[in-house]
LOFIKOL-102857 format. One record per residue (C-alpha): residue number from 1; residue in one letter; x, y, z. Coordinates in nm, 3 decimals. Layout:
N
PT    k  r       px       py       pz
PT  NUM  A        X        Y        Z
...
***
This chain:
351
PT    k  r       px       py       pz
PT    1  M    0.044   -4.262    0.258
PT    2  T   -0.117   -4.327    0.589
PT    3  P   -0.385   -4.063    0.666
PT    4  P   -0.304   -3.857    0.990
PT    5  Q   -0.501   -3.937    1.300
PT    6  R   -0.767   -3.688    1.342
PT    7  H   -0.812   -3.541    1.682
PT    8  A   -1.163   -3.485    1.804
PT    9  R   -1.271   -3.124    1.718
PT   10  H   -1.220   -2.906    2.031
PT   11  T   -1.540   -2.720    2.153
PT   12  R   -1.342   -2.523    2.418
PT   13  R   -1.272   -2.174    2.314
PT   14  T   -1.028   -1.970    2.482
PT   15  R   -1.076   -1.606    2.609
PT   16  R   -0.856   -1.491    2.319
PT   17  T   -1.053   -1.672    2.052
PT   18  R   -1.393   -1.567    2.193
PT   19  R   -1.278   -1.207    2.207
PT   20  L   -1.129   -1.238    1.850
PT   21  A   -1.450   -1.373    1.713
PT   22  A   -1.652   -1.100    1.874
PT   23  V   -1.417   -0.833    1.741
PT   24  S   -1.415   -0.956    1.392
PT   25  A   -1.780   -0.980    1.395
PT   26  A   -1.817   -0.630    1.512
PT   27  L   -1.558   -0.493    1.268
PT   28  L   -1.744   -0.651    0.974
PT   29  A   -2.079   -0.533    1.093
PT   30  A   -1.955   -0.184    1.166
PT   31  G   -1.851   -0.113    0.808
PT   32  G   -1.539    0.106    0.864
PT   33  L   -1.428    0.102    1.216
PT   34  S   -1.069    0.010    1.264
PT   35  F   -0.981   -0.317    1.426
PT   36  G   -0.749   -0.137    1.659
PT   37  L   -1.018    0.084    1.788
PT   38  L   -1.245   -0.204    1.861
PT   39  A   -0.969   -0.411    2.008
PT   40  N   -0.884   -0.120    2.248
PT   41  A   -1.251   -0.127    2.368
PT   42  G   -1.188   -0.476    2.514
PT   43  A   -0.842   -0.380    2.665
PT   44  A   -0.996   -0.397    3.028
PT   45  E   -1.107   -0.760    2.980
PT   46  E   -0.778   -0.851    2.823
PT   47  H   -0.580   -0.703    3.119
PT   48  T   -0.695   -0.998    3.327
PT   49  E   -0.538   -1.247    3.098
PT   50  R   -0.239   -1.070    2.955
PT   51  P   -0.154   -0.691    3.029
PT   52  A   -0.228   -0.488    2.721
PT   53  D    0.127   -0.342    2.724
PT   54  V    0.283   -0.685    2.749
PT   55  K    0.291   -0.877    2.407
PT   56  A    0.453   -1.204    2.311
PT   57  A    0.752   -1.149    2.091
PT   58  A    0.719   -1.254    1.734
PT   59  D    0.995   -1.427    1.540
PT   60  P    1.136   -1.179    1.282
PT   61  M    1.097   -1.452    1.023
PT   62  T    0.706   -1.388    1.067
PT   63  V    0.716   -1.063    0.875
PT   64  A    0.904   -1.118    0.549
PT   65  P    0.763   -0.906    0.236
PT   66  Y    0.806   -1.020   -0.109
PT   67  L    1.105   -0.891   -0.297
PT   68  Y    1.135   -0.965   -0.662
PT   69  N    1.474   -0.911   -0.852
PT   70  G    1.309   -0.980   -1.198
PT   71  W    1.067   -0.691   -1.169
PT   72  G    0.980   -0.347   -1.067
PT   73  D    1.298   -0.160   -0.989
PT   74  P    1.386   -0.381   -0.694
PT   75  P    1.503   -0.194   -0.400
PT   76  D    1.810   -0.258   -0.192
PT   77  P    1.702   -0.465    0.099
PT   78  S    1.952   -0.288    0.329
PT   79  T    1.777    0.048    0.267
PT   80  V    1.428   -0.106    0.341
PT   81  S    1.556   -0.271    0.653
PT   82  E    1.725    0.044    0.791
PT   83  A    1.401    0.236    0.733
PT   84  T    1.155   -0.014    0.861
PT   85  G    1.332   -0.257    1.098
PT   86  V    1.215   -0.556    0.886
PT   87  E    1.494   -0.825    0.875
PT   88  W    1.343   -1.106    0.660
PT   89  Y    1.238   -1.107    0.286
PT   90  T    1.050   -1.359    0.083
PT   91  L    1.241   -1.373   -0.245
PT   92  A    1.038   -1.440   -0.564
PT   93  F    1.039   -1.660   -0.766
PT   94  V    1.207   -2.000   -0.808
PT   95  L    1.080   -2.147   -1.118
PT   96  S    1.165   -2.422   -1.376
PT   97  N    1.407   -2.368   -1.668
PT   98  G    1.171   -2.605   -1.858
PT   99  T    1.310   -2.909   -1.700
PT  100  C    1.295   -3.008   -1.335
PT  101  D    1.584   -2.763   -1.253
PT  102  P    1.527   -2.464   -1.018
PT  103  Q    1.646   -2.132   -1.132
PT  104  W    1.540   -1.782   -1.036
PT  105  D    1.263   -1.674   -1.279
PT  106  G    1.346   -1.999   -1.465
PT  107  S    1.663   -1.828   -1.608
PT  108  R    1.894   -1.690   -1.346
PT  109  P    2.128   -1.941   -1.161
PT  110  L    2.113   -2.008   -0.797
PT  111  S    2.477   -1.895   -0.751
PT  112  G    2.677   -1.618   -0.884
PT  113  G    2.394   -1.364   -0.974
PT  114  V    2.199   -1.089   -0.836
PT  115  D    1.974   -1.323   -0.629
PT  116  E    2.271   -1.473   -0.439
PT  117  Q    2.391   -1.116   -0.392
PT  118  T    2.048   -1.028   -0.240
PT  119  V    2.073   -1.323   -0.005
PT  120  E    2.424   -1.199    0.113
PT  121  T    2.302   -0.854    0.153
PT  122  V    2.012   -0.945    0.373
PT  123  R    2.227   -1.177    0.588
PT  124  S    2.509   -0.933    0.624
PT  125  G    2.248   -0.702    0.803
PT  126  G    2.138   -0.977    1.034
PT  127  G    1.833   -1.094    0.857
PT  128  D    1.752   -1.389    0.626
PT  129  V    1.539   -1.495    0.327
PT  130  I    1.269   -1.726    0.235
PT  131  P    1.283   -1.844   -0.141
PT  132  S    0.929   -1.864   -0.290
PT  133  F    0.849   -2.142   -0.542
PT  134  G    0.593   -2.065   -0.796
PT  135  G    0.374   -1.763   -0.830
PT  136  W    0.119   -1.679   -1.100
PT  137  S    0.314   -1.700   -1.416
PT  138  G    0.595   -1.891   -1.568
PT  139  N    0.711   -2.256   -1.569
PT  140  K    0.651   -2.415   -1.244
PT  141  L    0.854   -2.683   -1.080
PT  142  E    0.548   -2.851   -0.968
PT  143  T    0.432   -2.908   -1.321
PT  144  S    0.777   -2.958   -1.477
PT  145  C    0.896   -3.223   -1.237
PT  146  S    0.742   -3.557   -1.330
PT  147  S    0.733   -3.705   -0.978
PT  148  A    0.713   -3.620   -0.604
PT  149  D    1.072   -3.747   -0.568
PT  150  E    1.200   -3.525   -0.850
PT  151  L    1.011   -3.214   -0.712
PT  152  A    1.148   -3.292   -0.357
PT  153  G    1.495   -3.300   -0.512
PT  154  A    1.444   -2.958   -0.678
PT  155  Y    1.328   -2.806   -0.366
PT  156  Q    1.626   -2.957   -0.167
PT  157  K    1.871   -2.814   -0.422
PT  158  V    1.763   -2.460   -0.332
PT  159  I    1.750   -2.545    0.050
PT  160  D    2.113   -2.662    0.019
PT  161  A    2.226   -2.376   -0.190
PT  162  Y    2.138   -2.124    0.079
PT  163  D    2.118   -2.325    0.393
PT  164  L    1.754   -2.224    0.436
PT  165  K    1.545   -2.201    0.752
PT  166  A    1.210   -2.166    0.559
PT  167  I    1.052   -2.205    0.200
PT  168  D    0.742   -2.062    0.056
PT  169  I    0.530   -2.263   -0.194
PT  170  D    0.309   -2.002   -0.380
PT  171  I    0.079   -2.235   -0.574
PT  172  E   -0.149   -2.059   -0.816
PT  173  A   -0.314   -2.093   -1.154
PT  174  E   -0.280   -2.415   -1.342
PT  175  A   -0.057   -2.572   -1.072
PT  176  Y   -0.335   -2.520   -0.816
PT  177  D   -0.606   -2.624   -1.048
PT  178  D   -0.445   -2.968   -1.124
PT  179  P   -0.537   -3.240   -0.845
PT  180  E   -0.228   -3.439   -0.973
PT  181  V    0.008   -3.141   -0.926
PT  182  Q   -0.149   -3.066   -0.583
PT  183  Q   -0.074   -3.419   -0.464
PT  184  R    0.274   -3.419   -0.620
PT  185  T    0.349   -3.091   -0.422
PT  186  V    0.214   -3.239   -0.101
PT  187  D    0.408   -3.562   -0.144
PT  188  A    0.732   -3.365   -0.227
PT  189  L    0.679   -3.150    0.086
PT  190  L    0.639   -3.451    0.304
PT  191  A    0.969   -3.569    0.171
PT  192  V    1.142   -3.239    0.225
PT  193  Q    1.006   -3.214    0.591
PT  194  S    1.139   -3.569    0.667
PT  195  D    1.493   -3.466    0.538
PT  196  N    1.481   -3.117    0.698
PT  197  P    1.286   -3.142    1.021
PT  198  E    1.368   -2.788    1.144
PT  199  L    1.246   -2.631    0.809
PT  200  K    0.950   -2.402    0.813
PT  201  V    0.703   -2.455    0.527
PT  202  H    0.474   -2.192    0.413
PT  203  V    0.194   -2.250    0.144
PT  204  T    0.060   -1.933   -0.025
PT  205  F   -0.267   -1.952   -0.228
PT  206  G   -0.556   -1.751   -0.349
PT  207  T   -0.894   -1.701   -0.162
PT  208  G   -1.244   -1.581   -0.204
PT  209  Q   -1.408   -1.314    0.020
PT  210  S   -1.548   -1.575    0.255
PT  211  G   -1.225   -1.805    0.256
PT  212  P   -1.022   -2.025    0.015
PT  213  D   -1.100   -2.338   -0.175
PT  214  T   -1.012   -2.630    0.061
PT  215  S   -0.905   -2.891   -0.192
PT  216  L   -0.525   -2.861   -0.110
PT  217  I   -0.576   -2.819    0.256
PT  218  Q   -0.792   -3.140    0.254
PT  219  R   -0.530   -3.319    0.039
PT  220  A   -0.238   -3.215    0.273
PT  221  A   -0.434   -3.333    0.591
PT  222  D   -0.527   -3.667    0.426
PT  223  S   -0.165   -3.718    0.338
PT  224  G   -0.017   -3.619    0.676
PT  225  L    0.135   -3.293    0.577
PT  226  T    0.127   -3.020    0.842
PT  227  V    0.209   -2.666    0.710
PT  228  D    0.350   -2.393    0.937
PT  229  A    0.150   -2.111    0.776
PT  230  W   -0.143   -2.167    0.528
PT  231  T   -0.121   -1.818    0.387
PT  232  I   -0.414   -1.657    0.174
PT  233  M   -0.393   -1.376   -0.078
PT  234  P   -0.694   -1.174    0.009
PT  235  F   -0.706   -0.947   -0.298
PT  236  N   -0.809   -0.948   -0.671
PT  237  F   -1.166   -1.017   -0.571
PT  238  G   -1.266   -0.776   -0.852
PT  239  G   -1.398   -0.418   -0.835
PT  240  G   -1.309   -0.103   -0.659
PT  241  G   -1.476    0.061   -0.361
PT  242  Q   -1.447   -0.238   -0.128
PT  243  N   -1.310   -0.213    0.232
PT  244  M   -0.993   -0.449    0.189
PT  245  G   -0.917   -0.450    0.563
PT  246  E   -1.251   -0.585    0.640
PT  247  L   -1.262   -0.838    0.353
PT  248  T   -0.904   -0.955    0.462
PT  249  I   -1.032   -1.050    0.799
PT  250  Q   -1.349   -1.212    0.656
PT  251  A   -1.138   -1.422    0.435
PT  252  A   -0.896   -1.505    0.707
PT  253  E   -1.184   -1.623    0.934
PT  254  G   -1.309   -1.848    0.654
PT  255  L   -0.956   -1.999    0.647
PT  256  K   -0.954   -2.053    1.017
PT  257  S   -1.298   -2.236    1.002
PT  258  S   -1.144   -2.467    0.729
PT  259  L   -0.840   -2.554    0.929
PT  260  V   -1.057   -2.628    1.242
PT  261  D   -1.279   -2.862    1.032
PT  262  I   -1.008   -3.023    0.838
PT  263  Y   -0.720   -3.051    1.071
PT  264  G   -0.929   -3.077    1.395
PT  265  Y   -0.738   -2.789    1.544
PT  266  D   -0.906   -2.566    1.810
PT  267  E   -0.930   -2.203    1.707
PT  268  S   -0.603   -2.091    1.875
PT  269  E   -0.416   -2.373    1.695
PT  270  A   -0.564   -2.272    1.362
PT  271  Y   -0.469   -1.922    1.391
PT  272  T   -0.101   -2.021    1.465
PT  273  H   -0.107   -2.225    1.130
PT  274  M   -0.218   -1.922    0.941
PT  275  G   -0.078   -1.628    0.749
PT  276  I   -0.190   -1.332    0.537
PT  277  S   -0.021   -1.208    0.215
PT  278  S   -0.188   -0.872    0.103
PT  279  M   -0.117   -0.661   -0.191
PT  280  N   -0.029   -0.289   -0.122
PT  281  G   -0.201   -0.013   -0.299
PT  282  I   -0.387   -0.061   -0.628
PT  283  T   -0.439   -0.439   -0.700
PT  284  D   -0.457   -0.621   -1.032
PT  285  G   -0.837   -0.632   -0.972
PT  286  D   -0.836   -0.252   -0.941
PT  287  E   -0.902   -0.251   -0.573
PT  288  T   -0.738   -0.031   -0.333
PT  289  V   -0.548   -0.150   -0.027
PT  290  T   -0.458    0.152    0.195
PT  291  V   -0.198    0.191    0.469
PT  292  G   -0.503    0.206    0.691
PT  293  D   -0.604   -0.149    0.570
PT  294  F   -0.258   -0.256    0.675
PT  295  E   -0.314   -0.122    1.016
PT  296  T   -0.645   -0.326    1.027
PT  297  I   -0.466   -0.642    0.908
PT  298  L   -0.179   -0.578    1.169
PT  299  G   -0.436   -0.544    1.455
PT  300  Y   -0.609   -0.873    1.351
PT  301  A   -0.277   -1.054    1.328
PT  302  Q   -0.165   -0.928    1.669
PT  303  E   -0.495   -1.060    1.826
PT  304  A   -0.495   -1.381    1.637
PT  305  Q   -0.114   -1.429    1.672
PT  306  L   -0.091   -1.542    1.305
PT  307  S    0.235   -1.724    1.207
PT  308  R    0.306   -1.510    0.902
PT  309  L    0.238   -1.157    0.772
PT  310  T    0.357   -1.056    0.432
PT  311  F    0.269   -0.871    0.120
PT  312  W    0.322   -0.827   -0.250
PT  313  S    0.543   -0.641   -0.269
PT  314  V    0.836   -0.438   -0.132
PT  315  N    0.911   -0.337   -0.492
PT  316  R    0.574   -0.136   -0.484
PT  317  D    0.613    0.011   -0.143
PT  318  R    0.667    0.367   -0.277
PT  319  P    0.442    0.648   -0.374
PT  320  C    0.381    0.706   -0.758
PT  321  E    0.469    1.038   -0.911
PT  322  G    0.216    1.023   -1.167
PT  323  G   -0.081    0.847   -0.999
PT  324  G   -0.192    0.499   -1.059
PT  325  G    0.004    0.195   -0.929
PT  326  D    0.249   -0.012   -1.138
PT  327  D    0.527   -0.258   -1.063
PT  328  T    0.747    0.011   -0.900
PT  329  C    0.493    0.192   -0.686
PT  330  S    0.155    0.152   -0.502
PT  331  G   -0.061    0.417   -0.651
PT  332  V   -0.191    0.532   -0.313
PT  333  D   -0.105    0.806   -0.072
PT  334  Q    0.204    0.678    0.130
PT  335  E    0.544    0.747    0.239
PT  336  P    0.834    0.525    0.114
PT  337  W    0.826    0.187    0.278
PT  338  E    0.520    0.280    0.481
PT  339  F    0.339   -0.058    0.423
PT  340  T    0.647   -0.258    0.517
PT  341  S    0.683   -0.035    0.830
PT  342  V    0.321   -0.115    0.946
PT  343  L    0.380   -0.495    0.922
PT  344  A    0.728   -0.470    1.075
PT  345  R    0.570   -0.360    1.395
PT  346  Y    0.430   -0.713    1.431
PT  347  V    0.782   -0.804    1.531
PT  348  T    0.896   -0.483    1.699
PT  349  E    0.573   -0.428    1.905
PT  350  G    0.515   -0.805    1.966
PT  351  R    0.173   -0.978    1.922
***
């Protein structure tokens, strides 16, 4: 592969990126102030550039919460859409059946089953879906397929089955940790992009509190792969009592800095190649992500103009009758579908 031409790193910072950096720093230092309150404090300055009440419209694809038919009493997407206004869903997970053959959860067929019915239900309501390949557990196509060409063919089979506009590669665990698998995934995505130039490609991966590991980003840039939304999962840091809204912004700012350094983007360009995928309620690491934290994340996304805003998962976007969260509910104080409703405002209110 021919490495991409690197553009000289931009030193110019727009008003928006200067203001965003200042607000982010203030939020992290303040220890509890909401992003929205701080952003409103700078509304007078923003008015000279773009009136506060005039926001750029976000593509409905931008907000697509994860829906998993193999887990957690999956809700009817039409019910969620009617209640929240969200139109798109990220459908989990396309896996391997033990060979280089894509199936839902590694066992359900692409056609004729509940997953195809979900696609039809979402589309009948005017929305669409983004299949997600991978996830934390199960047999991954990225490891089962022996070459980039085979992996690209597996991706293409799903793209063709549903005439897709976007895909999500959720690369975690052993798939992320293996440099050979990382490169195979990058090369497969290059082939898929060549054959499907209008297709949006999201890559979802873990992060630390200060930002993600950069090995996959570096490998992608060196190979000439541009991703529409590098999407971090800012949770499972470990331990309760942390402000997850603040930590999400801190991790996202780390991702932004990495994209600036590796791709040579200016800050505005970096933000438009970024996404956030949070987890609502009680996380696997015993953290608590509240509705208020989602409000903080929404405010940050609106200011930064991120390209993707999602979460794990709509299956859990319900209050629990007995307390702690599980695969059917969040474990925190909320109304049904309230987390989805907050992020849906990224589309309905603009950004």
